[in-house]
VMD Tcl script that builds the backbone (N, CA, C; Angstrom):
set m [mol new atoms 261]
animate dup $m
set s [atomselect $m all]
$s set {name element resname resid chain x y z} {
  {N N ALA 1 A -116.415 -7.079 48.649}
  {CA C ALA 1 A -116.122 -6.453 49.269}
  {C C ALA 1 A -116.031 -5.171 49.575}
  {N N GLY 2 A -115.289 -4.735 48.011}
  {CA C GLY 2 A -115.096 -3.732 48.228}
  {C C GLY 2 A -116.504 -2.701 47.198}
  {N N ALA 3 A -117.010 -3.099 46.594}
  {CA C ALA 3 A -118.247 -2.987 46.400}
  {C C ALA 3 A -119.203 -2.011 47.286}
  {N N LEU 4 A -118.953 -2.308 48.805}
  {CA C LEU 4 A -119.884 -2.262 49.687}
  {C C LEU 4 A -119.320 -0.942 50.395}
  {N N LEU 5 A -117.656 -0.407 49.612}
  {CA C LEU 5 A -117.167 0.927 50.312}
  {C C LEU 5 A -117.359 2.280 49.323}
  {N N MET 6 A -117.608 1.586 48.206}
  {CA C MET 6 A -118.434 2.674 46.806}
  {C C MET 6 A -119.196 3.579 47.310}
  {N N GLY 7 A -119.976 4.235 47.369}
  {CA C GLY 7 A -121.035 5.045 47.374}
  {C C GLY 7 A -121.666 4.740 46.173}
  {N N MET 8 A -123.185 4.957 46.808}
  {CA C MET 8 A -124.614 4.746 46.355}
  {C C MET 8 A -124.650 5.098 44.377}
  {N N ARG 9 A -123.993 6.174 43.994}
  {CA C ARG 9 A -124.070 6.611 43.157}
  {C C ARG 9 A -123.361 5.346 42.313}
  {N N ALA 10 A -121.878 5.151 42.705}
  {CA C ALA 10 A -121.252 4.118 42.130}
  {C C ALA 10 A -121.547 2.396 42.135}
  {N N GLN 11 A -122.001 2.258 42.992}
  {CA C GLN 11 A -122.980 0.847 43.004}
  {C C GLN 11 A -123.570 1.240 41.815}
  {N N ARG 12 A -124.981 2.175 41.780}
  {CA C ARG 12 A -125.389 2.068 40.917}
  {C C ARG 12 A -125.023 2.136 39.327}
  {N N ARG 13 A -124.169 2.823 38.801}
  {CA C ARG 13 A -123.605 3.283 37.648}
  {C C ARG 13 A -123.104 1.760 37.298}
  {N N ILE 14 A -122.301 0.739 38.635}
  {CA C ILE 14 A -121.668 -0.557 38.176}
  {C C ILE 14 A -122.756 -1.697 38.295}
  {N N ALA 15 A -123.834 -1.620 38.495}
  {CA C ALA 15 A -124.292 -2.432 38.347}
  {C C ALA 15 A -125.508 -2.331 36.885}
  {N N ILE 16 A -125.861 -1.434 36.873}
  {CA C ILE 16 A -126.098 -0.963 35.181}
  {C C ILE 16 A -125.332 -1.130 33.806}
  {N N THR 17 A -123.957 -0.849 34.593}
  {CA C THR 17 A -123.001 -1.482 33.777}
  {C C THR 17 A -122.998 -2.811 33.067}
  {N N LEU 18 A -122.765 -3.595 34.092}
  {CA C LEU 18 A -122.883 -5.070 34.341}
  {C C LEU 18 A -124.069 -5.959 33.962}
  {N N LEU 19 A -125.153 -5.227 34.169}
  {CA C LEU 19 A -126.465 -5.877 33.811}
  {C C LEU 19 A -126.541 -5.215 31.940}
  {N N LEU 20 A -126.430 -4.419 31.613}
  {CA C LEU 20 A -126.304 -3.936 30.461}
  {C C LEU 20 A -124.850 -5.181 29.439}
  {N N ILE 21 A -124.131 -5.057 30.117}
  {CA C ILE 21 A -122.747 -6.088 29.498}
  {C C ILE 21 A -123.645 -7.846 29.347}
  {N N GLY 22 A -124.130 -8.214 30.260}
  {CA C GLY 22 A -124.741 -9.355 30.506}
  {C C GLY 22 A -125.489 -9.711 29.565}
  {N N LEU 23 A -126.654 -8.702 29.353}
  {CA C LEU 23 A -127.906 -8.717 28.558}
  {C C LEU 23 A -127.274 -8.732 27.037}
  {N N VAL 24 A -125.862 -8.230 26.480}
  {CA C VAL 24 A -125.734 -8.338 25.054}
  {C C VAL 24 A -124.590 -9.581 25.002}
  {N N PHE 25 A -123.958 -10.032 26.077}
  {CA C PHE 25 A -123.790 -11.071 25.766}
  {C C PHE 25 A -124.622 -12.415 25.536}
  {N N VAL 26 A -125.800 -12.125 26.569}
  {CA C VAL 26 A -126.753 -13.093 26.411}
  {C C VAL 26 A -127.123 -13.412 25.029}
  {N N ASN 27 A -127.483 -11.938 24.660}
  {CA C ASN 27 A -127.916 -12.250 23.431}
  {C C ASN 27 A -126.883 -12.140 22.029}
  {N N ILE 28 A -126.173 -12.309 22.456}
  {CA C ILE 28 A -125.053 -12.560 20.659}
  {C C ILE 28 A -124.513 -13.794 21.075}
  {N N ALA 29 A -124.949 -14.540 22.248}
  {CA C ALA 29 A -125.083 -15.930 22.337}
  {C C ALA 29 A -125.134 -16.894 21.550}
  {N N SER 30 A -124.338 -17.933 20.811}
  {CA C SER 30 A -124.673 -18.870 20.608}
  {C C SER 30 A -126.278 -19.616 20.733}
  {N N VAL 31 A -127.054 -20.351 19.549}
  {CA C VAL 31 A -128.207 -20.778 20.505}
  {C C VAL 31 A -127.851 -22.257 21.356}
  {N N ASN 32 A -128.765 -22.528 22.223}
  {CA C ASN 32 A -128.078 -23.587 22.938}
  {C C ASN 32 A -128.703 -25.064 22.681}
  {N N PRO 33 A -128.050 -25.889 22.011}
  {CA C PRO 33 A -128.422 -27.292 21.029}
  {C C PRO 33 A -129.187 -28.192 22.225}
  {N N TYR 34 A -129.429 -27.851 23.269}
  {CA C TYR 34 A -130.141 -28.716 23.983}
  {C C TYR 34 A -130.687 -28.320 24.311}
  {N N PHE 35 A -131.333 -26.909 24.570}
  {CA C PHE 35 A -132.582 -26.641 24.302}
  {C C PHE 35 A -133.310 -26.783 22.935}
  {N N VAL 36 A -132.840 -26.400 21.729}
  {CA C VAL 36 A -132.963 -27.052 20.668}
  {C C VAL 36 A -134.136 -28.524 20.494}
  {N N ALA 37 A -132.950 -29.369 20.975}
  {CA C ALA 37 A -133.437 -30.689 20.937}
  {C C ALA 37 A -134.397 -31.013 21.971}
  {N N THR 38 A -134.744 -30.257 23.227}
  {CA C THR 38 A -136.123 -30.278 23.629}
  {C C THR 38 A -137.343 -29.505 23.149}
  {N N LEU 39 A -136.949 -28.871 23.115}
  {CA C LEU 39 A -137.965 -27.968 21.689}
  {C C LEU 39 A -139.110 -28.596 20.717}
  {N N GLU 40 A -137.833 -29.271 20.376}
  {CA C GLU 40 A -138.216 -30.235 18.676}
  {C C GLU 40 A -139.171 -31.934 19.875}
  {N N THR 41 A -138.963 -32.082 21.130}
  {CA C THR 41 A -139.387 -33.038 21.266}
  {C C THR 41 A -140.607 -33.272 22.308}
  {N N TRP 42 A -140.558 -32.107 23.048}
  {CA C TRP 42 A -141.536 -31.571 23.821}
  {C C TRP 42 A -142.666 -31.322 23.173}
  {N N VAL 43 A -144.120 -32.460 23.946}
  {CA C VAL 43 A -145.087 -32.265 23.315}
  {C C VAL 43 A -145.667 -31.202 24.525}
  {N N GLN 44 A -146.262 -30.349 23.965}
  {CA C GLN 44 A -146.658 -29.020 24.695}
  {C C GLN 44 A -148.525 -29.632 25.128}
  {N N GLY 45 A -148.595 -29.035 26.861}
  {CA C GLY 45 A -149.623 -29.762 27.196}
  {C C GLY 45 A -149.665 -28.578 28.097}
  {N N ARG 46 A -149.819 -29.290 29.456}
  {CA C ARG 46 A -149.645 -28.514 30.803}
  {C C ARG 46 A -148.856 -27.672 30.881}
  {N N PHE 47 A -148.198 -27.417 30.839}
  {CA C PHE 47 A -146.521 -26.443 30.780}
  {C C PHE 47 A -146.278 -25.407 30.017}
  {N N LEU 48 A -147.459 -25.597 29.181}
  {CA C LEU 48 A -147.547 -24.508 27.812}
  {C C LEU 48 A -147.675 -23.224 29.179}
  {N N ASN 49 A -148.647 -23.130 29.761}
  {CA C ASN 49 A -148.780 -21.490 30.386}
  {C C ASN 49 A -147.562 -21.194 31.478}
  {N N PHE 50 A -147.269 -22.153 31.355}
  {CA C PHE 50 A -145.902 -22.151 32.673}
  {C C PHE 50 A -144.799 -21.054 31.782}
  {N N ASN 51 A -144.220 -22.248 30.277}
  {CA C ASN 51 A -143.264 -22.128 29.429}
  {C C ASN 51 A -143.544 -20.228 29.109}
  {N N GLY 52 A -144.877 -19.976 29.087}
  {CA C GLY 52 A -145.265 -18.772 28.597}
  {C C GLY 52 A -144.791 -17.269 29.819}
  {N N ALA 53 A -145.312 -18.077 30.773}
  {CA C ALA 53 A -145.083 -16.819 31.732}
  {C C ALA 53 A -143.541 -16.908 31.755}
  {N N ALA 54 A -142.721 -17.653 31.920}
  {CA C ALA 54 A -141.139 -17.420 32.083}
  {C C ALA 54 A -140.429 -16.711 30.690}
  {N N GLN 55 A -141.039 -17.233 29.606}
  {CA C GLN 55 A -140.726 -16.248 28.801}
  {C C GLN 55 A -141.382 -14.618 29.046}
  {N N PHE 56 A -141.907 -14.562 29.252}
  {CA C PHE 56 A -142.856 -12.898 29.789}
  {C C PHE 56 A -141.970 -12.446 30.637}
  {N N LEU 57 A -141.421 -13.119 31.761}
  {CA C LEU 57 A -140.552 -12.290 33.218}
  {C C LEU 57 A -139.205 -12.411 32.109}
  {N N SER 58 A -139.069 -13.439 31.264}
  {CA C SER 58 A -137.405 -13.098 31.047}
  {C C SER 58 A -137.103 -12.057 30.262}
  {N N LEU 59 A -138.268 -11.301 29.823}
  {CA C LEU 59 A -138.850 -9.956 28.751}
  {C C LEU 59 A -139.039 -9.133 29.663}
  {N N LEU 60 A -139.266 -8.953 30.845}
  {CA C LEU 60 A -139.835 -8.359 31.944}
  {C C LEU 60 A -138.689 -7.649 32.768}
  {N N TRP 61 A -137.960 -9.035 33.016}
  {CA C TRP 61 A -137.216 -8.205 34.559}
  {C C TRP 61 A -135.911 -7.604 33.808}
  {N N PRO 62 A -135.509 -7.506 32.856}
  {CA C PRO 62 A -134.135 -6.460 32.699}
  {C C PRO 62 A -134.683 -5.238 32.731}
  {N N ALA 63 A -135.985 -5.201 32.007}
  {CA C ALA 63 A -136.158 -3.516 32.256}
  {C C ALA 63 A -136.748 -3.132 33.593}
  {N N SER 64 A -137.349 -3.807 34.500}
  {CA C SER 64 A -137.767 -3.570 36.044}
  {C C SER 64 A -136.326 -3.220 36.363}
  {N N ALA 65 A -135.163 -4.080 36.247}
  {CA C ALA 65 A -133.683 -3.987 37.164}
  {C C ALA 65 A -133.618 -2.675 36.480}
  {N N LEU 66 A -133.705 -2.362 35.333}
  {CA C LEU 66 A -132.888 -0.788 35.037}
  {C C LEU 66 A -133.372 0.501 35.201}
  {N N TRP 67 A -135.149 0.667 35.032}
  {CA C TRP 67 A -136.137 1.170 35.954}
  {C C TRP 67 A -135.210 1.210 37.212}
  {N N PHE 68 A -134.988 0.293 37.949}
  {CA C PHE 68 A -135.170 0.262 40.044}
  {C C PHE 68 A -133.822 1.047 39.696}
  {N N LEU 69 A -132.862 0.610 38.972}
  {CA C LEU 69 A -132.003 1.472 39.105}
  {C C LEU 69 A -131.745 2.567 38.320}
  {N N LEU 70 A -132.439 3.156 37.719}
  {CA C LEU 70 A -132.059 4.706 37.201}
  {C C LEU 70 A -132.863 5.450 38.058}
  {N N HIS 71 A -134.119 5.073 38.748}
  {CA C HIS 71 A -134.955 6.064 38.833}
  {C C HIS 71 A -134.784 6.142 40.807}
  {N N SER 72 A -134.665 7.431 41.042}
  {CA C SER 72 A -134.676 7.797 42.260}
  {C C SER 72 A -135.590 7.439 43.068}
  {N N ILE 73 A -136.869 6.985 42.473}
  {CA C ILE 73 A -138.350 6.883 43.983}
  {C C ILE 73 A -137.824 5.317 44.889}
  {N N HIS 74 A -136.650 4.617 44.443}
  {CA C HIS 74 A -136.671 3.203 45.127}
  {C C HIS 74 A -135.115 3.942 46.519}
  {N N ARG 75 A -134.861 5.062 46.467}
  {CA C ARG 75 A -133.570 5.613 46.931}
  {C C ARG 75 A -134.333 5.901 48.251}
  {N N ARG 76 A -133.430 5.922 49.424}
  {CA C ARG 76 A -133.999 5.807 51.082}
  {C C ARG 76 A -133.929 7.374 50.857}
  {N N LYS 77 A -134.774 8.062 51.448}
  {CA C LYS 77 A -135.063 9.584 52.398}
  {C C LYS 77 A -134.389 10.017 53.322}
  {N N HIS 78 A -133.485 10.566 53.710}
  {CA C HIS 78 A -133.538 10.600 54.767}
  {C C HIS 78 A -133.422 12.263 55.431}
  {N N PRO 79 A -134.594 11.457 56.357}
  {CA C PRO 79 A -135.161 13.054 57.152}
  {C C PRO 79 A -134.399 14.341 56.959}
  {N N ASP 80 A -134.671 15.570 56.931}
  {CA C ASP 80 A -133.684 16.532 56.903}
  {C C ASP 80 A -134.150 17.958 57.772}
  {N N PRO 81 A -133.771 17.262 59.220}
  {CA C PRO 81 A -133.951 17.880 60.697}
  {C C PRO 81 A -133.743 19.940 60.331}
  {N N ALA 82 A -133.213 20.080 58.993}
  {CA C ALA 82 A -133.406 21.630 59.165}
  {C C ALA 82 A -134.932 22.500 58.834}
  {N N ARG 83 A -135.089 21.315 58.324}
  {CA C ARG 83 A -136.722 21.566 57.092}
  {C C ARG 83 A -137.572 21.102 58.285}
  {N N ASP 84 A -137.534 19.703 58.871}
  {CA C ASP 84 A -138.527 19.488 59.835}
  {C C ASP 84 A -138.606 20.625 61.278}
  {N N GLY 85 A -137.836 21.093 61.732}
  {CA C GLY 85 A -138.097 21.969 62.699}
  {C C GLY 85 A -137.624 20.541 63.952}
  {N N PRO 86 A -137.412 21.790 65.441}
  {CA C PRO 86 A -137.560 21.018 66.370}
  {C C PRO 86 A -138.609 20.142 66.782}
  {N N HIS 87 A -138.127 18.504 67.377}
  {CA C HIS 87 A -139.001 17.950 67.681}
  {C C HIS 87 A -139.154 17.715 68.989}
}
mol reanalyze $m
mol bondsrecalc $m
mol representation Tube
mol addrep $m
């Protein structure tokens, strides 16, 4: 609720910081032993393409989120009545 009272710039900065902290913690965490056991017994078949797509998306979404937060193209533009003139 407190983040709603902050400005857009502060919200973006907090989101970027938390995203980067989350990425660091995920990458320094130890390997999940259950995931390793699943990979050892997994017979690759019809879900191989789904696994590849999921891995691709797991690499793509952090970069997409950072691009969204850092670039101004997504920001809502308010009309400027001084520039537009009377309607």
